[in-house]
MARMI-343305 format. One record per residue: x, y, z of N, C-alpha, C in turn. Coordinates in steps of 0.05 Angstrom, whole numbers, padded with zeros to 5 digits, always signed. Atoms other than C-alpha are relative to their C-alpha. Example, Ala and Ser with C-alpha at 12.3 -4.5 7.8 and 13.67 -1.06 7.14 Angstrom:
2
+00018-00024+00000+00246-00090+00156+00018+00024+00000;-00016-00024-00001+00273-00021+00143-00015+00022+00014;
This chain:
324
-00029+00005+00004-00513+00338-00468+00014+00025-00012;-00011-00024+00012-00497+00411-00485+00029+00004+00007;-00027-00004-00008-00432+00408-00446+00016-00026-00001;-00012+00027+00002-00413+00337-00465+00028+00002-00012;-00028-00001+00010-00336+00334-00471+00006+00025-00016;-00003-00025+00015-00336+00406-00491+00016+00020+00017;-00016-00021-00013-00286+00460-00474+00023-00010+00016;-00024+00008-00015-00215+00445-00454+00003+00015+00026;-00005-00012-00026-00196+00458-00383+00027-00009+00009;-00027+00007-00008-00126+00460-00355+00011+00020+00020;-00015-00017-00018-00080+00488-00302+00028-00011+00003;-00028+00009-00003-00004+00485-00298+00012+00018+00022;-00011-00014-00023+00028+00504-00232+00029-00008+00004;-00028+00005-00007+00102+00510-00215+00004+00011+00028;-00002-00008-00028+00117+00511-00140+00029-00001+00009;-00027-00001-00011+00179+00527-00100+00002-00019+00024;-00004+00019-00023+00207+00490-00039-00021+00005+00022;+00020-00006-00020+00156+00525+00005-00028-00004-00009;+00026+00006+00012+00099+00503-00040-00016+00025-00006;+00013-00024+00011+00084+00574-00063-00001-00004-00030;+00003+00008+00028+00056+00562-00132-00003+00023-00019;+00003-00019+00022+00062+00602-00196-00017-00012-00022;+00018+00010+00020+00004+00592-00245+00009+00011-00027;-00009-00009+00026+00030+00594-00317-00020-00009-00022;+00020+00011+00018-00034+00569-00349-00008+00020-00022;+00007-00019+00021-00045+00634-00388+00020+00001-00023;-00019+00002+00022+00017+00621-00429-00004-00026-00015;+00001+00026+00015+00025+00567-00482+00017-00020+00015;-00014+00022-00013+00043+00502-00448-00004-00026-00017;+00001+00026+00014+00060+00437-00484+00011-00021+00018;-00008+00020-00019+00064+00375-00442-00003-00028-00011;+00002+00029+00005+00075+00300-00447+00007-00015+00026;-00002+00015-00025+00065+00254-00387-00001-00030-00007;-00001+00028+00006+00085+00181-00391+00001-00016+00026;+00002+00017-00024+00065+00129-00339+00000-00030-00009;-00002+00028+00007+00086+00055-00344+00000-00016+00025;+00004+00016-00025+00066+00002-00293+00026-00013+00009;-00025+00014-00009+00134-00034-00293+00023+00019+00002;-00020-00020-00005+00172+00032-00286-00004+00012+00028;+00002-00009-00028+00188+00059-00217-00014+00027+00003;+00012-00027-00003+00167+00131-00230-00010+00009-00027;+00011-00011+00025+00128+00172-00281+00018+00023-00009;-00018-00020+00013+00162+00221-00329-00017+00020-00014;+00014-00021+00014+00139+00287-00357+00019+00021-00010;-00014-00023+00011+00164+00343-00401-00021+00022-00004;+00018-00022+00003+00130+00411-00399+00015+00024-00011;-00013-00024+00013+00149+00468-00446-00018+00024+00005;+00015-00025-00005+00127+00538-00424+00011+00021-00018;-00009-00019+00020+00130+00591-00478-00001+00029+00009;-00001-00030-00002+00151+00664-00476-00005+00011+00028;+00000-00011-00027+00160+00674-00402+00016+00026+00001;-00016-00024-00004+00185+00742-00379+00027-00009+00011;-00027+00008-00010+00260+00741-00363+00000-00003+00030;+00000+00002-00029+00245+00752-00289-00014-00025+00009;+00014+00024-00008+00194+00696-00284+00015-00025-00008;-00016+00023+00009+00238+00648-00324+00023-00004+00019;-00023+00003-00018+00297+00662-00279-00010-00011+00027;+00011+00009-00026+00253+00651-00217-00007-00030-00001;+00007+00028+00002+00228+00584-00243+00025-00017-00001;-00025+00015+00002+00299+00561-00261+00013-00002+00027;-00014+00000-00026+00324+00580-00192-00017-00014+00022;+00017+00009-00022+00264+00562-00148-00019-00022-00007;+00020+00020+00008+00220+00515-00188+00007-00028+00009;-00006+00026-00011+00218+00449-00150-00021-00021-00007;+00023+00018+00004+00150+00418-00165-00019+00010-00021;+00019-00008+00020+00101+00418-00222-00025-00017+00002;+00026+00013-00001+00027+00401-00222-00015+00007-00026;+00015-00004+00025-00012+00391-00287-00028-00011+00004;+00028+00009+00000-00087+00388-00287-00011+00005-00029;+00009-00003+00027-00122+00376-00353-00025-00017-00005;+00023+00016+00007-00185+00350-00386-00020+00018-00014;+00022-00015+00013-00253+00379-00407-00019+00010+00022;+00020-00011-00018-00306+00422-00374-00025-00018+00000;+00025+00015+00002-00362+00377-00399+00001-00027+00015;+00002+00026-00014-00386+00314-00364+00003-00023-00020;-00003+00023+00017-00370+00245-00391-00026-00010-00010;+00027+00010+00008-00442+00223-00392-00021+00016+00016;+00022-00012-00014-00508+00255-00374-00025-00009-00014;+00025+00009+00012-00580+00236-00386-00021+00022+00006;+00020-00021-00002-00638+00283-00398-00025-00011+00013;+00025+00007-00013-00698+00279-00352-00018+00025+00002;+00017-00023+00001-00750+00330-00371+00017+00025-00006;-00015-00024+00003-00722+00400-00364+00027+00000+00015;-00024+00001-00016-00668+00379-00315+00019-00021-00012;-00020+00019+00009-00603+00344-00332+00013-00013+00024;-00012+00014-00022-00579+00290-00286+00027-00011-00007;-00028+00008+00005-00504+00280-00284+00004-00028+00013;-00004+00027-00011-00486+00206-00276+00029-00008+00001;-00029+00005-00003-00410+00210-00282+00014+00027+00005;-00013-00025-00007-00360+00263-00258+00012+00013-00025;-00013-00014+00022-00327+00315-00302+00026-00013-00007;-00025+00011+00010-00269+00293-00345+00022+00020+00004;-00021-00019-00007-00218+00336-00309+00013-00008+00026;-00014+00006-00024-00164+00325-00258+00030+00001-00003;-00029-00001+00000-00091+00319-00241+00011-00023-00017;-00013+00021+00015-00049+00281-00292+00029-00003+00007;-00028+00003-00009+00019+00294-00262+00005+00018+00024;-00009-00016-00023+00047+00317-00196+00028-00011+00007;-00027+00010-00004+00123+00311-00193+00020+00023+00004;-00021-00018-00006+00189+00345-00184+00017+00007-00025;-00016-00009+00023+00230+00386-00233+00029-00009+00005;-00028+00009-00003+00298+00353-00244+00019+00015-00019;-00017-00015+00018+00323+00396-00302-00016+00021-00015;+00012-00020+00017+00303+00463-00333+00018+00004-00025;-00015-00004+00025+00324+00473-00406-00011+00024-00015;+00009-00023+00015+00320+00541-00440+00007-00003-00029;-00004+00005+00028+00312+00539-00515-00016+00020-00016;+00014-00018+00018+00287+00577-00576-00011-00016-00023;+00012+00014+00022+00240+00553-00630+00014+00007-00026;-00013-00004+00026+00262+00548-00703-00007+00027-00012;+00007-00026+00012+00225+00612-00719+00016+00024+00011;-00017-00020-00012+00275+00650-00676-00015+00022+00014;+00017-00020-00013+00217+00687-00644-00008-00009+00028;+00011+00011-00025+00188+00642-00590+00022-00014+00016;-00017+00013-00019+00228+00623-00529-00016-00019+00017;+00015+00018-00017+00210+00564-00486+00019-00010+00022;-00014+00012-00022+00231+00536-00419-00012-00028+00003;+00009+00027-00002+00226+00460-00418+00008-00011+00027;-00005+00011-00026+00219+00428-00350-00001-00031-00002;-00001+00029-00001+00241+00355-00345-00007-00009+00028;+00011+00006-00027+00204+00323-00287-00003-00030+00005;+00005+00027-00009+00200+00258-00248-00019+00000+00024;+00019+00003-00022+00146+00235-00201+00014-00014+00024;-00013+00012-00024+00174+00223-00131+00030-00002-00001;-00029+00001+00003+00246+00238-00149+00014+00001+00027;-00013-00003-00026+00265+00260-00078-00003-00025+00016;+00004+00024-00015+00235+00199-00047+00015-00024-00011;-00012+00023+00013+00263+00150-00098+00031+00002-00001;-00028-00002+00007+00332+00177-00114+00017+00017+00018;-00016-00017-00018+00353+00227-00060-00011-00004+00028;+00013+00006-00025+00329+00192+00002+00015-00023+00014;-00012+00021-00015+00351+00146+00056-00018-00008+00024;+00015+00009-00023+00319+00104+00110+00019-00014+00019;-00016+00014-00020+00353+00083+00174-00017-00005+00024;+00018+00007-00021+00313+00046+00225+00005-00029+00010;-00001+00027-00011+00310-00015+00269-00029-00009+00006;+00027+00010-00004+00247-00058+00269+00001-00025+00017;+00002+00023-00018+00225-00111+00318-00009-00025-00014;+00010+00025+00011+00210-00183+00305-00031+00001-00002;+00029+00002+00003+00139-00199+00281-00012+00020-00020;+00010-00019+00020+00134-00143+00229-00006-00013-00026;+00006+00012+00027+00098-00165+00165+00007+00021-00022;-00009-00017+00022+00111-00136+00096-00017+00025-00003;+00017-00024+00002+00051-00089+00095+00008+00021+00021;-00009-00018-00022+00073-00059+00162+00027+00011-00007;-00027-00009+00007+00144-00054+00135-00002+00023-00020;+00004-00021+00019+00119-00012+00076-00008+00026+00014;+00009-00024-00015+00084+00035+00124+00023+00013+00015;-00023-00010-00014+00147+00041+00165+00019+00015-00018;-00018-00013+00019+00189+00059+00105-00011+00027-00008;+00012-00025+00009+00140+00113+00082+00001+00021+00022;+00000-00019-00022+00139+00145+00151+00027+00005+00013;-00027-00003-00013+00212+00136+00172+00021+00010-00019;-00020-00010+00019+00248+00157+00108+00006+00029+00005;-00008-00028-00003+00286+00222+00107-00019+00019-00014;+00021-00014+00014+00238+00247+00054-00025-00017+00001;+00024+00015-00005+00168+00225+00072-00017-00001-00025;+00020+00002+00022+00114+00202+00024-00025-00014+00011;+00025+00012-00008+00044+00174+00025-00004-00027-00013;+00006+00026+00011+00016+00105+00013-00024+00002-00018;+00023+00000+00018-00029+00097-00047-00015-00025+00003;+00014+00026-00001-00053+00026-00060+00021-00022+00002;-00018+00022-00004-00017-00035-00033-00017-00026-00003;+00014+00025+00005-00037-00105-00055-00008-00013+00026;+00009+00014-00025-00079-00141-00002+00012-00028+00002;-00011+00027+00000-00043-00206-00022+00030+00000+00006;-00028+00001-00008+00026-00186+00003+00004-00022+00021;-00006+00022-00019+00059-00242+00042-00004+00009+00029;+00005-00007-00028+00038-00243+00115+00022-00011+00018;-00022+00011-00016+00103-00277+00136+00014+00023+00016;-00012-00020-00017+00133-00239+00195+00030-00004+00004;-00029+00003-00006+00206-00224+00211+00004-00017+00024;-00004+00017-00023+00232-00278+00257+00016+00013+00022;-00016-00014-00020+00278-00229+00292+00002+00030-00009;-00004-00028+00007+00293-00155+00295+00021+00004-00021;-00019-00005+00023+00331-00123+00237+00005+00030-00003;-00007-00028+00005+00368-00059+00220+00000+00005-00030;+00002-00007+00029+00354-00024+00154+00014+00027-00004;-00014-00025+00006+00399+00029+00124+00005-00001-00031;-00003-00001+00028+00395+00048+00051-00023+00016-00013;+00020-00014+00015+00350+00076-00004-00027-00015+00003;+00027+00013-00003+00275+00063+00007-00008-00016-00024;+00010+00014+00024+00264+00043-00065+00012-00028-00003;-00012+00027+00000+00312-00016-00057-00017-00019+00016;+00015+00018-00017+00272-00045+00000-00028-00005-00012;+00027+00002+00012+00205-00031-00035+00001-00018-00025;-00002+00017+00024+00230-00063-00100+00004-00029+00008;-00004+00027-00010+00253-00124-00060-00027-00013+00008;+00027+00010-00009+00183-00131-00029-00017-00007-00025;+00016+00004+00025+00150-00124-00098+00010-00026-00014;-00011+00023+00013+00197-00176-00128-00007-00026+00014;+00006+00024-00016+00186-00225-00071-00029-00008-00002;+00028+00005+00002+00111-00219-00082-00010-00001-00029;+00007+00000+00028+00112-00221-00158-00018+00023-00007;+00016-00023+00004+00085-00151-00160+00016+00022-00013;-00013-00024+00010+00100-00083-00191+00000+00022+00021;-00002-00023-00018+00124-00023-00151+00005+00025-00015;-00005-00025+00013+00118+00049-00173-00011+00023+00018;+00010-00024-00014+00105+00120-00148-00017+00016-00020;+00019-00015+00017+00045+00158-00177-00011+00023+00016;+00009-00024-00014+00029+00230-00158+00010+00001+00029;-00012-00001-00026+00076+00223-00099-00008-00021+00020;+00010+00021-00017+00044+00160-00071+00012-00027-00008;-00012+00026+00005+00072+00089-00065-00022-00020-00008;+00018+00021+00009+00037+00033-00103+00016-00026-00003;-00011+00027+00005+00052-00041-00100-00024-00018-00007;+00023+00014+00009+00004-00083-00141+00008-00025-00015;-00004+00025+00014+00000-00154-00167-00020-00002-00023;+00017+00003+00024-00029-00175-00234-00027-00013+00008;+00024+00014-00009-00080-00217-00196-00018+00016+00018;+00016-00017-00018-00106-00159-00153-00026+00008-00015;+00025-00010+00011-00177-00136-00163+00005+00028-00011;-00005-00026+00012-00176-00076-00210-00014+00022+00015;+00011-00022-00016-00187-00009-00175-00021+00016-00015;+00020-00018+00012-00248+00035-00188-00019-00013-00019;+00019+00010+00019-00303+00028-00238+00012-00001-00028;-00010+00002+00027-00291+00007-00310-00009+00024-00017;+00005-00023+00017-00286+00065-00359-00008-00011-00027;+00010+00010+00026-00328+00051-00421+00007+00021-00021;-00008-00018+00021-00297+00082-00484-00013-00008-00026;+00011+00003+00027-00331+00090-00551+00004+00026-00014;-00003-00026+00015-00330+00143-00606-00018+00022+00013;+00018-00020-00013-00387+00177-00566+00012+00010+00026;-00011-00007-00027-00346+00179-00501+00030+00007-00002;-00028-00011+00002-00279+00203-00529+00019-00017-00015;-00019+00017+00014-00248+00145-00567+00006+00013-00027;-00009-00013+00025-00207+00171-00626+00014-00021-00018;-00013+00019+00019-00188+00130-00688-00009-00028+00006;+00006+00028-00002-00187+00055-00690+00019-00014+00020;-00018+00014-00018-00160+00014-00631+00014-00023-00015;-00016+00021+00014-00105-00035-00652+00006-00022+00020;-00007+00023-00016-00099-00105-00625+00030-00003+00002;-00028+00006-00005-00032-00122-00594+00003-00029+00009;-00004+00027-00008-00001-00187-00572-00013-00006+00028;+00011+00004-00027-00027-00176-00501-00027+00013+00005;+00025-00013-00004-00089-00134-00511-00006+00020-00023;+00006-00021+00020-00104-00068-00547+00016+00025+00006;-00011-00027-00003-00072+00000-00559-00020+00019-00012;+00020-00018+00010-00118+00059-00568+00006+00029+00009;-00003-00029-00006-00123+00135-00566-00028+00012+00005;+00026-00013-00006-00178+00178-00536+00006+00030+00007;-00003-00027-00010-00191+00250-00518+00012+00000+00028;-00014+00000-00025-00149+00270-00458-00019-00006+00024;+00018+00010-00021-00179+00233-00399+00017-00007+00025;-00016+00005-00025-00147+00239-00329-00011-00022+00016;+00011+00023-00015-00193+00184-00304+00014-00026-00006;-00015+00024+00007-00150+00133-00340+00027+00002+00014;-00025+00001-00015-00094+00117-00291+00013-00028-00004;-00013+00026+00001-00044+00060-00286-00017-00021+00015;+00015+00023-00010-00080-00007-00274-00030+00004+00001;+00029-00003+00002-00149+00023-00285-00011-00016-00023;+00013+00017+00020-00199-00017-00327-00014+00017-00021;+00013-00013+00023-00224+00005-00396-00014-00021-00016;+00016+00019+00016-00279-00029-00435-00004+00012-00028;+00003-00009+00028-00279-00025-00512-00014-00022-00015;+00014+00019+00017-00325-00058-00562+00020-00013-00019;-00020+00014+00016-00282-00112-00595-00006+00002-00030;+00007-00001+00029-00320-00103-00661+00013+00023-00014;-00013-00023+00013-00285-00037-00673+00030-00001+00002;-00029+00003-00004-00215-00063-00657+00012-00012-00026;-00014+00011+00023-00168-00073-00716+00017-00024+00009;-00013+00024-00009-00142-00144-00710+00029-00001-00008;-00029+00003+00005-00068-00162-00707+00004-00023-00020;-00007+00021+00019-00039-00201-00765+00019-00020+00013;-00016+00021-00013-00011-00267-00741+00024-00008-00018;-00024+00008+00014+00059-00290-00761+00006-00029+00007;-00008+00027-00004+00087-00359-00769+00018-00003+00025;-00016+00004-00024+00115-00384-00703-00008+00017+00023;+00009-00019-00021+00080-00330-00663-00025-00012+00014;+00024+00010-00015+00031-00349-00608-00024+00017-00008;+00024-00016+00008-00039-00329-00632-00010+00018+00022;+00011-00019-00019-00067-00268-00598-00030+00002-00003;+00029-00002+00000-00140-00263-00579-00009+00024+00016;+00011-00023-00015-00182-00204-00557-00014-00011+00025;+00014+00007-00024-00212-00205-00488-00030-00004-00007;+00027+00005+00008-00281-00236-00495-00020+00020+00011;+00017-00020-00012-00311-00183-00450+00008+00029-00008;-00009-00027+00009-00273-00125-00482+00012+00016+00023;-00011-00015-00023-00240-00107-00415+00030-00002+00001;-00029-00001+00002-00169-00084-00414+00011+00018+00022;-00011-00015-00022-00124-00059-00358+00024+00017-00010;-00020-00019+00011-00080+00002-00371+00027-00005+00013;-00027+00005-00010-00006-00016-00364+00019+00022-00010;-00016-00023+00010+00020+00045-00403-00019+00022-00008;+00018-00022+00005-00013+00113-00404+00017+00025-00007;-00014-00024+00009+00011+00175-00442-00021+00022-00004;+00017-00024+00004-00024+00243-00435+00017+00021-00014;-00015-00021+00012-00002+00297-00482-00019+00021-00011;+00017-00022+00009-00029+00365-00501+00015+00025-00005;-00011-00027+00007-00017+00435-00527-00023+00020+00006;+00022-00018-00008-00058+00490-00494-00006+00021-00021;+00006-00018+00022-00053+00531-00558+00000-00015-00027;-00001+00016+00024-00053+00474-00608-00021-00021-00001;+00020+00020+00005-00092+00414-00632+00002-00024+00019;-00004+00025-00015-00062+00358-00590-00012+00002+00028;+00013+00002-00027-00103+00338-00529-00010-00028+00004;+00007+00028+00001-00102+00263-00524+00013-00017+00022;-00011+00020-00018-00089+00202-00481+00004-00025-00016;-00005+00026+00013-00056+00139-00509+00004-00021+00021;-00001+00021-00020-00062+00073-00473+00008-00027-00013;-00004+00028+00007-00033+00003-00479-00014-00016+00022;+00016+00016-00019-00083-00044-00447+00005-00029-00003;-00005+00028-00001-00074-00116-00426-00026-00014+00006;+00024+00015-00005-00130-00167-00430-00001-00009+00029;+00000+00004-00028-00154-00176-00359-00017-00024+00009;+00018+00020-00011-00214-00222-00348-00009-00021-00019;+00010+00020+00019-00233-00258-00412+00020-00022-00006;-00018+00022+00007-00202-00319-00444+00025+00012-00013;-00027-00009+00009-00129-00313-00463+00008+00026+00015;-00006-00024-00015-00126-00259-00409+00026-00005+00016;-00024+00001-00016-00066-00243-00366-00004-00019+00024;+00006+00017-00023-00099-00277-00306-00001-00029-00007;+00002+00028+00009-00113-00340-00345+00028-00011-00006;-00027+00009+00008-00040-00343-00368+00017-00005+00025;-00016+00004-00025-00014-00339-00296-00010-00025+00013;+00008+00026-00010-00015-00410-00270-00007+00001+00030;+00006-00003-00029-00015-00388-00197+00005+00029+00008;-00001-00027-00009-00018-00325-00156+00028+00010+00006;-00028-00007-00005+00057-00326-00144+00016+00004-00025;-00015-00003+00025+00076-00324-00217+00002+00029-00008;-00004-00028+00007+00105-00258-00240-00010+00006-00028;+00008-00008+00026+00072-00222-00298+00023+00010-00017;-00023-00010+00015+00141-00197-00318+00020-00022-00006;-00019+00022+00004+00175-00265-00318-00001-00013-00027;
């Protein structure tokens, strides 16, 4: 385990409209990326320090897209077998944000020495807020097919990420004309199916609380990156760990309940219980770091998923909305 969660690794790219990228990783970069399951898009702020006047002007004028990769060089887990080391999980490194720059802000630090360019960014801004779809569909189209049509027929195209397999199969009884913003139609589909709709790394996601959780469960402990003491919340737990790009919206995290600080109950408040299996689904994920500073963490609000008093147990039927 010589390289276990050791050595920060990162890359920050700013691309223009032609996807020609400028790598600013050698400068000090401070970033904060926030992803919330019931929010349509992800938000990020990236501060780049002490750019040359020419490069700063180029980014302000041409910078359209930003990609942040972060994590560690070391593997999450490895086991020793004689002289050879067998890796059993991938490196803790990957993309934590891929979105569009909506506002550059030039500023100076309080020390009057360091200048910084802060880029305010949204994930899928062009698709969500500066887009239009105009099309005519035939009778018999179901909702999953309609989502595919929107993604491929909109003025600004996008990709499909994960769509709930439990979307209604009811088909249109007759042909219909659609003209308007794609996010309106996608939000209507999500609402009709008691689901959440969002864009993550430029891809469309529509997921229900009752869907099977994607990917393998990430086991967190002080040995695998957990920092501090997890705090019980009314719906699950809130915790902090070393920056981990593997934790995405709706991914599963397993934490030993014995190390969770319990929530104090109040009179008139519905008692909160920890998940009996210690499994929690990430509904809010914040990645933040400083390439020349100490901060390099991920904060998560997790909702109890499978155990008693879980979100699934509280939903009386598959049509009940988790937001209702």
